[in-house]
Each structure stands twice: as C-alpha cells, then as structure tokens.
Backbone as CSV, one residue per row, in Angstrom:
resi,resn,N_x,N_y,N_z,CA_x,CA_y,CA_z,C_x,C_y,C_z
1,MET,-0.828,-19.176,74.748,-1.066,-17.875,75.168,-1.422,-16.952,73.906
2,SER,-2.452,-16.369,74.009,-2.935,-15.353,72.888,-2.520,-14.145,72.999
3,SER,-2.324,-13.460,71.929,-1.881,-12.015,71.786,-3.108,-11.141,71.427
4,ASN,-3.156,-10.075,72.178,-4.161,-9.150,71.646,-3.939,-8.329,70.570
5,ARG,-2.762,-8.451,69.910,-2.248,-7.596,68.918,-3.195,-7.923,67.668
6,PRO,-3.642,-7.139,66.832,-4.232,-7.493,65.605,-3.265,-7.979,64.654
7,ARG,-3.833,-8.872,63.649,-2.942,-9.446,62.609,-2.838,-8.305,61.610
8,GLN,-1.613,-8.122,61.155,-1.334,-7.190,60.151,-1.654,-7.585,58.687
9,THR,-2.211,-6.893,57.853,-2.776,-7.261,56.575,-2.096,-6.157,55.619
10,GLY,-1.938,-6.610,54.327,-1.384,-5.712,53.437,-0.302,-6.590,52.478
11,PHE,0.613,-5.884,51.836,1.470,-6.434,50.828,2.848,-6.542,51.615
12,THR,3.616,-7.558,51.119,5.118,-7.654,51.642,5.720,-6.989,50.613
13,LEU,7.023,-6.633,50.864,7.939,-5.952,49.889,8.283,-6.897,48.758
14,ILE,8.124,-8.128,48.745,8.344,-9.027,47.783,7.355,-8.968,46.954
15,GLU,6.073,-8.992,47.450,4.805,-8.986,46.383,4.910,-7.598,45.841
16,LEU,5.217,-6.494,46.322,5.257,-5.259,45.606,6.238,-5.246,44.475
17,ILE,7.407,-5.871,44.882,8.508,-5.906,43.886,8.062,-6.698,42.527
18,ILE,7.473,-7.849,42.908,6.886,-8.702,41.765,5.831,-8.150,40.928
19,PHE,4.949,-7.406,41.639,3.964,-6.510,40.863,4.508,-5.361,40.005
20,ILE,5.544,-4.772,40.485,6.161,-3.635,39.701,6.917,-4.167,38.395
21,VAL,7.535,-5.477,38.565,8.251,-6.029,37.610,7.053,-6.543,36.506
22,VAL,6.016,-6.943,36.906,5.088,-7.577,35.827,4.405,-6.286,35.174
23,VAL,3.957,-5.427,36.024,3.370,-4.138,35.266,4.415,-3.509,34.383
24,SER,5.658,-3.444,34.719,6.692,-2.793,33.817,6.723,-3.509,32.576
25,ALA,6.751,-4.978,32.559,6.849,-5.672,31.409,5.723,-5.435,30.476
26,GLY,4.545,-5.414,31.118,3.372,-5.331,30.437,3.322,-3.775,29.569
27,LEU,3.776,-2.958,30.304,3.712,-1.466,29.782,4.852,-1.406,28.543
28,ALA,6.013,-1.977,28.801,7.083,-2.080,27.820,6.479,-2.704,26.627
29,GLY,5.708,-3.843,26.668,5.153,-4.466,25.500,4.111,-3.597,24.691
30,ILE,3.102,-2.976,25.668,2.309,-2.037,25.037,2.858,-0.765,24.267
31,LEU,4.012,-0.318,24.895,4.604,0.925,24.337,5.340,0.601,23.072
32,SER,5.801,-0.630,23.010,6.676,-1.029,21.825,5.597,-1.173,20.502
33,VAL,4.392,-1.607,20.796,3.373,-1.790,19.908,2.936,-0.495,19.355
34,MET,2.668,0.293,20.246,2.345,1.644,19.934,3.276,2.481,19.161
35,ASN,4.697,2.371,19.641,5.686,2.851,18.875,5.740,2.412,17.375
36,THR,5.444,1.192,17.340,5.423,0.753,15.678,4.226,1.411,14.951
37,THR,3.123,1.418,15.595,2.010,2.010,14.980,2.199,3.397,14.668
38,VAL,2.476,4.185,15.543,2.774,5.565,15.464,3.864,5.851,14.260
39,LYS,4.909,5.145,14.291,6.054,5.316,13.392,5.512,5.013,11.770
40,SER,4.512,4.258,11.618,4.145,4.019,10.340,2.685,4.742,10.048
41,SER,2.239,5.508,10.966,0.947,6.012,10.677,0.731,7.035,9.678
42,ALA,1.827,7.701,9.136,1.771,8.563,7.981,1.639,7.835,6.724
43,ASP,2.039,6.607,6.462,2.054,6.003,5.276,0.786,6.012,4.590
44,PRO,-0.369,5.488,5.266,-1.759,5.790,4.599,-1.820,7.109,4.013
45,MET,-1.659,8.091,4.832,-1.883,9.442,4.301,-0.996,9.808,3.015
46,VAL,0.171,9.223,2.928,0.986,9.537,1.849,0.540,8.625,0.631
47,ARG,0.145,7.372,0.928,-0.405,6.694,-0.273,-1.868,7.177,-0.723
48,LYS,-2.609,7.751,0.148,-3.899,8.433,-0.229,-3.745,9.604,-0.971
49,GLN,-2.523,10.316,-0.732,-2.258,11.469,-1.469,-1.868,11.114,-3.007
50,ALA,-1.222,10.088,-3.010,-0.746,9.722,-4.423,-1.970,9.024,-5.152
51,ILE,-2.771,8.459,-4.469,-4.250,7.809,-5.162,-4.836,9.221,-5.701
52,ALA,-5.029,10.259,-4.811,-5.796,11.362,-5.114,-5.053,12.159,-6.454
53,ILE,-3.919,12.120,-6.435,-3.185,12.853,-7.651,-3.483,11.956,-8.941
54,ALA,-3.182,10.634,-8.795,-3.553,9.682,-9.985,-5.130,9.826,-10.359
55,GLU,-6.083,9.779,-9.372,-7.442,10.022,-9.820,-7.819,11.339,-10.584
56,SER,-7.054,12.459,-10.047,-7.271,13.717,-10.642,-6.813,13.715,-12.012
57,LEU,-5.844,13.173,-12.376,-5.235,13.302,-13.697,-5.941,12.319,-14.658
58,LEU,-6.341,11.143,-13.860,-7.204,10.106,-14.863,-8.590,10.710,-15.198
59,GLU,-9.221,11.598,-14.213,-10.410,11.957,-14.588,-10.116,13.172,-15.734
60,GLU,-9.082,14.033,-15.521,-8.853,14.915,-16.519,-8.758,14.310,-17.835
61,ILE,-8.117,13.254,-17.764,-7.762,12.535,-19.228,-9.168,12.088,-19.837
62,LEU,-10.027,11.355,-18.909,-11.283,10.614,-19.403,-12.233,11.887,-19.786
63,LEU,-12.174,12.914,-19.490,-13.128,14.137,-19.654,-12.622,14.648,-21.198
64,LYS,-11.518,14.237,-21.714,-11.211,14.731,-23.174,-11.811,13.816,-23.976
65,ASP,-11.922,14.205,-25.517,-12.473,13.582,-26.477,-11.694,12.359,-26.786
66,TYR,-12.415,11.445,-27.374,-11.671,10.034,-27.726,-10.811,10.452,-29.041
67,CYS,-11.586,11.093,-29.911,-10.794,11.504,-31.164,-10.178,12.898,-31.192
68,ASP,-9.226,13.096,-31.905,-8.709,14.604,-31.964,-9.740,15.395,-32.550
69,PRO,-10.358,16.376,-32.032,-11.546,17.312,-32.390,-10.950,18.053,-33.829
70,ASP,-9.653,18.105,-33.815,-9.281,19.049,-35.043,-9.425,18.241,-36.306
71,THR,-9.596,16.817,-36.289,-9.557,15.997,-37.518,-10.838,14.888,-37.421
72,VAL,-11.601,15.000,-36.525,-12.879,14.152,-36.370,-13.826,14.353,-37.445
73,THR,-14.525,13.192,-37.847,-15.460,13.185,-38.760,-16.746,12.949,-37.928
74,ALA,-17.757,13.760,-38.094,-18.841,13.541,-37.185,-19.694,12.317,-37.519
75,GLY,-20.370,11.847,-36.637,-21.174,10.661,-36.823,-21.438,9.874,-35.687
76,THR,-22.079,8.742,-35.562,-22.252,8.100,-34.409,-21.843,6.593,-34.600
77,PRO,-20.691,6.077,-34.052,-19.815,7.031,-33.171,-18.915,7.883,-34.292
78,PRO,-18.274,8.918,-33.586,-17.405,9.741,-34.548,-16.200,8.856,-35.086
79,THR,-15.771,9.181,-36.427,-14.599,8.725,-36.892,-13.420,9.595,-36.754
80,CYS,-12.395,8.910,-36.194,-11.070,9.687,-35.904,-10.289,9.907,-37.234
81,GLY,-9.700,11.159,-37.298,-8.984,11.416,-38.391,-7.527,11.272,-38.173
82,THR,-6.737,12.188,-38.620,-5.240,12.006,-38.335,-5.007,12.712,-37.059
83,TYR,-4.057,12.030,-36.215,-3.844,12.531,-34.927,-2.794,13.600,-35.030
84,THR,-3.050,14.625,-34.344,-2.062,15.710,-34.189,-1.628,16.064,-32.735
85,VAL,-0.291,15.983,-32.635,0.351,16.269,-31.293,0.178,17.719,-30.829
86,GLU,-0.446,17.880,-29.638,-0.560,19.429,-29.032,0.865,19.700,-28.410
87,ALA,1.002,21.089,-28.317,2.175,21.472,-27.818,2.392,21.246,-26.331
88,SER,1.441,21.478,-25.422,1.547,21.477,-24.086,0.241,21.089,-23.412
89,ARG,0.234,20.690,-22.244,-0.767,20.019,-21.517,-1.898,21.013,-21.401
90,SER,-1.757,22.251,-21.554,-2.847,23.248,-21.441,-3.758,23.213,-22.807
91,LEU,-3.088,22.680,-23.722,-3.703,22.611,-25.170,-4.179,21.150,-25.464
92,TYR,-3.869,20.159,-24.655,-4.392,18.837,-24.874,-5.924,18.726,-25.084
93,ASP,-6.360,18.257,-26.236,-7.816,18.296,-26.354,-8.259,16.702,-26.688
94,ASP,-7.592,15.662,-26.459,-8.023,14.392,-26.620,-7.156,13.474,-25.801
95,VAL,-7.770,12.326,-25.707,-7.146,11.299,-24.798,-5.648,10.882,-25.088
96,LYS,-5.372,10.844,-26.493,-4.020,10.257,-26.988,-2.954,11.484,-26.678
97,ASP,-3.326,12.722,-26.570,-2.366,13.697,-26.361,-1.632,13.321,-24.989
98,TYR,-2.194,12.703,-23.958,-1.466,12.432,-22.840,-0.639,11.495,-22.841
99,ALA,-0.476,10.502,-23.769,0.387,9.383,-24.013,1.765,9.859,-23.746
100,GLY,2.522,9.107,-22.764,3.864,9.600,-22.457,3.926,10.774,-21.498
101,TYR,2.978,11.352,-21.071,3.052,12.512,-20.243,3.674,12.049,-18.818
102,SER,4.678,12.848,-18.360,5.236,12.452,-17.091,5.794,13.870,-16.486
103,THR,6.179,13.908,-15.273,6.662,14.973,-14.582,7.929,14.438,-13.624
104,THR,9.037,15.448,-13.585,10.170,15.106,-12.798,10.420,15.981,-11.703
105,SER,9.714,17.043,-11.600,10.054,17.938,-10.543,8.662,18.350,-9.705
106,GLY,7.896,17.391,-9.417,6.741,17.496,-8.668,5.594,17.566,-9.461
107,ILE,4.363,17.757,-8.958,3.069,17.762,-9.527,2.855,19.182,-10.046
108,VAL,2.402,19.485,-11.191,2.211,20.880,-11.654,0.621,20.987,-12.264
109,ASP,0.113,22.101,-12.338,-1.092,22.313,-12.767,-1.109,22.265,-14.252
110,LEU,-2.262,22.824,-14.965,-2.461,22.868,-16.478,-1.325,23.653,-17.130
111,VAL,-1.071,24.677,-16.450,-0.020,25.692,-17.110,1.344,25.496,-16.676
112,GLY,1.581,24.365,-15.792,3.088,24.127,-15.555,3.522,24.734,-14.319
113,ASP,2.548,25.329,-13.520,3.149,25.885,-12.232,2.970,24.782,-11.147
114,ALA,4.129,24.677,-10.234,4.186,23.533,-9.160,3.084,23.929,-8.381
115,ILE,2.468,22.806,-7.717,1.586,22.785,-6.853,2.260,22.641,-5.358
116,PRO,2.000,23.630,-4.529,2.752,23.504,-3.289,2.397,22.223,-2.495
117,GLY,3.353,21.634,-1.733,3.220,20.640,-1.027,3.277,19.142,-1.773
118,LEU,3.357,19.138,-3.155,3.589,17.998,-3.761,4.675,17.770,-4.670
119,ALA,5.889,18.311,-4.062,7.070,18.186,-4.668,7.707,16.815,-4.613
120,LEU,7.140,16.025,-3.634,7.799,14.633,-3.443,7.093,13.585,-4.334
121,TYR,6.104,14.079,-5.058,5.308,13.273,-6.162,5.661,13.630,-7.421
122,ASN,5.453,12.610,-8.360,5.797,12.757,-9.807,4.689,12.043,-10.535
123,ILE,4.414,12.445,-11.897,3.703,11.561,-12.637,4.667,10.655,-13.313
124,ALA,4.718,9.304,-12.861,5.645,8.364,-13.477,5.433,8.147,-14.967
125,GLY,4.254,8.190,-15.506,3.849,8.048,-16.751,2.515,7.811,-17.114
126,VAL,2.057,8.222,-18.231,0.729,8.105,-18.807,0.768,7.133,-19.955
127,THR,0.035,6.033,-20.014,0.023,5.217,-21.178,-1.410,5.261,-21.764
128,VAL,-1.540,5.312,-22.869,-2.730,5.262,-23.618,-2.767,4.120,-24.705
129,GLY,-3.694,2.930,-24.386,-3.562,1.786,-25.190,-4.359,2.158,-26.430
130,ASP,-3.960,1.416,-27.472,-4.812,1.604,-28.865,-6.176,1.080,-28.516
131,SER,-7.011,1.394,-29.491,-8.424,1.080,-29.505,-8.653,-0.507,-29.099
132,THR,-9.538,-0.861,-28.309,-9.859,-2.267,-27.970,-11.435,-2.109,-28.069
133,ASP,-11.880,-3.485,-28.264,-13.291,-3.665,-28.477,-13.924,-4.069,-27.138
134,LEU,-14.778,-3.246,-26.404,-15.372,-3.594,-25.362,-16.878,-3.776,-25.662
135,THR,-17.177,-5.112,-26.003,-18.398,-5.551,-26.346,-19.165,-4.519,-27.330
136,GLY,-18.349,-4.516,-28.402,-18.876,-3.794,-29.628,-18.560,-2.090,-29.646
137,VAL,-17.818,-1.544,-28.491,-17.557,-0.336,-28.388,-16.164,-0.162,-28.420
138,ALA,-15.611,0.790,-29.402,-14.204,1.041,-29.363,-13.893,1.813,-28.060
139,ALA,-12.809,1.504,-27.371,-12.277,2.075,-26.185,-10.733,2.227,-26.208
140,LYS,-10.209,3.215,-25.458,-8.863,3.207,-25.052,-8.703,3.118,-23.602
141,LYS,-7.538,2.294,-23.227,-7.386,2.028,-21.989,-6.237,3.092,-21.486
142,ILE,-6.611,3.945,-20.514,-5.594,4.949,-20.005,-4.971,4.484,-18.618
143,THR,-3.827,4.424,-18.466,-3.088,4.024,-17.118,-2.380,5.285,-16.707
144,VAL,-2.533,5.755,-15.405,-1.945,6.682,-14.812,-0.974,6.205,-13.675
145,SER,0.355,6.445,-13.841,1.209,6.047,-12.652,1.763,7.362,-11.900
146,VAL,1.553,7.230,-10.551,2.217,8.333,-9.805,3.178,7.750,-8.755
147,SER,4.396,8.303,-8.658,5.376,7.894,-7.754,5.475,8.866,-6.574
148,GLY,5.756,8.380,-5.455,5.864,9.117,-4.151,6.712,8.391,-3.109
149,PRO,6.728,8.970,-1.969,7.468,8.452,-0.832,7.004,7.156,-0.607
150,ALA,5.770,6.748,-0.872,5.276,5.233,-0.413,5.504,4.244,-1.698
151,GLY,6.032,4.714,-2.827,6.013,3.852,-3.951,5.310,4.440,-5.135
152,THR,4.875,3.456,-5.996,4.167,3.869,-7.234,2.848,3.476,-7.235
153,ILE,1.784,4.269,-7.433,0.534,3.934,-7.581,0.204,4.021,-9.107
154,SER,-0.651,2.925,-9.443,-1.219,2.984,-10.964,-2.702,2.766,-11.059
155,LEU,-3.420,3.608,-11.734,-4.894,3.489,-11.808,-5.175,3.558,-13.435
156,SER,-6.143,2.767,-13.704,-6.501,2.526,-15.160,-8.026,2.925,-15.340
157,GLY,-8.310,3.406,-16.434,-9.727,3.647,-16.752,-9.848,3.666,-18.344
158,TYR,-11.031,3.387,-18.912,-11.288,3.346,-20.342,-12.144,4.556,-20.771
159,ARG,-11.682,4.994,-22.004,-12.467,6.132,-22.721,-13.147,5.615,-23.925
160,ALA,-14.334,5.542,-24.018,-15.086,4.979,-25.121,-15.282,5.957,-26.190
161,ASN,-15.412,5.548,-27.492,-15.776,6.360,-28.640,-17.326,6.353,-28.698
162,TYR,-17.709,7.433,-28.250,-19.371,7.541,-28.430,-19.687,8.948,-28.761
C-alpha cells in the first residue's frame, strides 16, 4: 500500500550536530593562527624603527670628514694629522670622533635633547675601525649598534679618504 505523504527532505539532528562540531574545530584552528600572527605583528615595526635609528646615525657619521679638519694637510688624498677629541656630539667633525659613542637613556638629537617616542631604544655603541685598504683607497669601517625591545641591530659602512 502506498502513502500519499511526500517524503521529507532536510537534515537530521545528528547531521546538524556533526556539522557544528566540524565548523567549530575549523574556526578554533583559524583563530589560534590569527592570534599568533596578531600577537607578534608589532615586532617588524619595532625592528624597522631600530634599523631606521641605526641608518640615521650611520649616515650622520659617514657625512663627516675622514681626517680631523683641525689638523689635516691638504692633498689628494688628504693627509691626516693629530687626532683631537671633540667635547660633544654637536661638535664632532670627523668619523673618529664617534668612536665609543653610546646612549643609555634613549635616543637624543645632536644637542642631547631626548627624541619623543624613542626612550626604549639606545645606541649600544659605535666602533670606528682603523684605516684599511680597499683596493688602494684608505677607509675606516664604522659599525653602529642600536638596542631596543626587539634586540640589537648592527649596521656597518665605510668612509674612504678622498
């Protein structure tokens, strides 16, 4: 005997529960990955800030004279005279003046005023290597190290005697 009732279609309660469990597990996995990504998303910005500080100071140093202008003998290339130590960063006039320069209370400008927002960063140290020969040209290697919340960044450059 046949029934005239139409056959019901749709989902059963068991199928809906299984669907909810599978989707919940997937969402939990996606959210845990996003949580890890968002938690460390500021690290590249902090690292980039330290690199920008190091680049800025390295450029400042590389723009200074190779020899102390107070005692240099003119020529091509110039002959360096006696090295004299300048009193402060605002008076530094040659590359070697920066040797050993560092800060402990944040980044400061040329006159020593703190730069807002950079209190967590410090110049860990500047080293100026003795003259080296780069294919017949005397040069000094300058290394600037900046410490910050993401660790220490070091950048190096060469200043030639020309």
